N, C-alpha and C positions, 0 to 999 in steps of 0.2 A: 664795320668792323674797325678795329683801331689801325693805329698807323703801322704798328708791328705786324699784324696780322695781313694788312695788305701789301706790304713788302713781302712776307713769307708767302702768300697767294702769287704773287707775280713772280719771285724766284722759282718757285716750283712748277708753275707753268712753264717757265723757261726749260728748266731740267729737263721735265717731261716732255719738253716740244722737241729736243734735241733728238732722242732714240731713234725718231723715223729719218732723221738723216743719216746718223750714224749706222743703223741697219742696213739702208740703201746702199751704204758703202761697202760693208763688210759683206753681205749677201753675194757679191759677184766672184768672191774667193771662197766664202766659207758656207758651209751649210746650215741650215736653222739650228740644228742640234747643236753644233759646236759654238755658235755664237750665245744660245742661252747657256749652255755649260760653262763657258768662259765667264760670263757675266754675274754667275751666281757664285763661282769660285771668287773672284774678286771682291763681290758682295760678303761673303762668308768670310774673307781674310779682313775685311775692316768691322764687320758688325759683331762676329762673334768676340774679339779681344773687348769692344766697347761693352758687350752684354755681361761678360765676365768681370767686368771692372764695376760693373752698377749692381754685380750681386744678384741679376734676375733672371740668370740663364736658366737655373732648375725649375723654377715653375713655369717657364715657357713649355720647356721639355715635357711636364708632366700635363700641359694642357693639348698634348698632341691630338686630342679628339677633335679640336677644333681648329689648330693650328695646319694639320694636314691638310683639312679641305679648303682652308685658307690659300694654301702652297697651290693647290689644284687650280683654284679659280683666280688667284693673284698671280702667279708666276709660271706653274708649269703648263697648263694650258694656252693661255694668253699669249706668253712670251714666243713660244712656237708660232700659234696661229698668226701673230702680227709678223714675225720673222719670216715665215713662209710665203704671206700673202706679200710683203714686199718683193718677192720674185715676179709677181706680175702686175705692180701697180707703184704709181707714184709715192714717193715717202709722204707728200702733202695730202695726198687722197685718204691713205692709211691713219694720218692723224685727225684729218676730219670726220672719217668714220668713228674713231674712237670717242669723238667728241657728242657720243650719244650717251655715255655714261651717266651724266645728270637726270637725262629722262628714267633710265634704268633705277637710279640710286632713289630717285623721287616715289616711284612706284612702289619700290620695296620697302622703303621708309613708311610710307604710309601703310604698308601691309604690317609695319612692325609698332602700329599705333600712334606714328609721328604724325599730327594733324597740322603742324606749322607748316609742313613744306606745301600745303594749298592756301596759304595766305596769298591774297590778290597780288601784291608787287613782286612776290617771289614768280608766282605763276607766270605774269606778264613777262618777267624777265626770262625764264626759261622758253616760253615762246617766241620772244624775239630772239633768243639764241638759238633757236632750232631752226627759224626761219632764216638765220645767218648761215647757217651751216648747210640747209638746202642750195641757198644761193651760191656758197663757195664750191660744193659739190658740182653744182650745174648738172642740166639735164645731160650734157654730153658725156658724164661718167656714168651712166647708165644705158647709152646708146649702143652699147656692144663693144667700145673700144676697151673697157675694162672688164677684166674677169669678175663674173658674178659669183663664181665660187670663193674668189679673196674677199669679195665685198661681203658675202656671208661669214667668212671665218674672223674678218674684223668685228663684226656685229656680234657675233658670239664671245670674242672676247671682252668687248664692251660689257656685255652683260656679267661676265665673269668678273671683272673689276667690281662693278657696282655690288654684286651680291656678296663678295670677299670682305670687303670692308665694312659693309654694313652687319654681315653676320659676326665678326669678331668684335666689333664695337659695341653689340649687343649682348652677345653670350660670355666674352671673356674681357671686358672693358679694363679689368685691375691688371692684366699682365701688361708688362712694359713693353712698348712696341718695338723699341729696338731689338730687344729679345728675341720677340715674336716673329720678326722677319728674319734675324740671325737662323734661328731655327728652321723656320719656313725655307729658306734658302739652303740648308743644308739637305732636309727632304727633296727640294729641286733639284741639287747636285744627284743626290743619290738615285733620283728617278731618271738622269741623263746619261750617268755615267756609264751605263753599259753600251750605251750607242757611242761611245768615244772611238772603240777599235774600228767602228764599222764606216764612221762618217771623218775620220779624220782627214784632214788635208794632204793630197799627194805630194805637193812641194811648198816651201816654205811660203806663208801670204806675204803681200807686199807690206811695207811700214803704213800705208794708209790702212789697210785692213786691220792690223794689229793695233794700231794707234787707237781706230774706232772701236776696238772693242775693251778697250782699257778705259776710254773716256767712259764708254757706256756703263762699264762696271761700277765704276768709281762714284759718277756724279748721278745719273738718272736711277742707277741701281742702289745703291746704298745711300748716299746723302740725302736725295729727294725722299726717301722713305720716312728718315728720319723728320725732317721738315714738315712732312704732310701729317703725320700723327700728331705733332705738335699742335698743326694747324686746327684740324678737327677737334681736339680737346677744348678749344676755341670758340669755335661757330659751329660744331655738329657737322655728321658724316654727309648729308645730304648737300648741306652748303658747301663744305669743303670740295666735293667731288665736281664741283662746277667749276674748278681749276681746269679742269677739260676743256672748257672754251679757250680758255688762254693757250694750252699746249696747242691746240688747232691753229691759232694764230701764229705761234712761233714757227710749227711745225711747216704749215705753207710758206712763209716768209723764207725760212732756211732752204727751203728747198727750191725755190726760187731763185734766190740770191747766189746759193753755193752749187746747187746741181742743175741750175738753169731750165728747171721745169717751168710750165707754161703759168702765167697769171692772166687769168681770165677777167673779165668784166664782173663775173658772178663772184670772184674773189674779193675785187676792188669795192664792191658794193656789201659784199657778207661778212669780212671781216668786222668793220666797224659795229654791224648789229651784234656781231658775237661778243664784241668786247661790251656794248651796251647791256647786252641780255646779262652778261656774267655780272655786271655792276648790279643789276635790281634785283638777280636771282639770288643773291651772295647778301644783299641787307638784312641787317639785324631787323626781326619781328617786335614791334612795340605794343601790339595788343595779341592776348591770347585767343587761339581760334577754338571755339567749343563745338 
């Protein structure tokens, strides 16, 4: 990848690594429904004016047959599942489980005819990264100390992420990503709006909870989407999805440093493998795969 793409790769990894920390702070005072609703409202306020300025809002609206499923797979379902799961698990573990996205994206991309995902170096990178994930999670994560239901919820969210991005880049690659995500966030907002009166907080949330939601809406929800779709235009969906390996590293480190979550031997050994795997799996294919 070019230096610009590597910069975007790392920046997106950071931006999508901090939601787990922010959600963990906010979910102590706010319901998952309110957190998701709040972040998409903020995202809409940022992305809709940008889409209008680009003049690409109407094409995204007209592509509703694909944008609605995208909203379900990328926002409506995953954001609720991840937020709800973090009521019963650490932010680091949530980020680690989402790191299975590249595995699902590779399988889905291959089903759509992309044979380059099976190039030897990329497979090696995916394998190394997956081994790193296993070491980071550690056997203790699955020993009964963590909710198996919560783990399953995160994995479903990861599959949704992988499918949604692959679907829209295959079916509607001509739609401006900023506009598509703006419209998808409107659909997500409409889906959650009826629950506002049921799950509205009974008392004013703390500054920490409010600040977490605001940051969540501005950076991971709005800005990261803009940058991510710029990146996958250059390096492809399957390779772009490998940014979740970096998400993992940032999610774990932020959880340890800020939330005092445990840093295990598995994390110390696994995180470098995650970064190494991310490097090799995202390397440009120099020879065609027949």
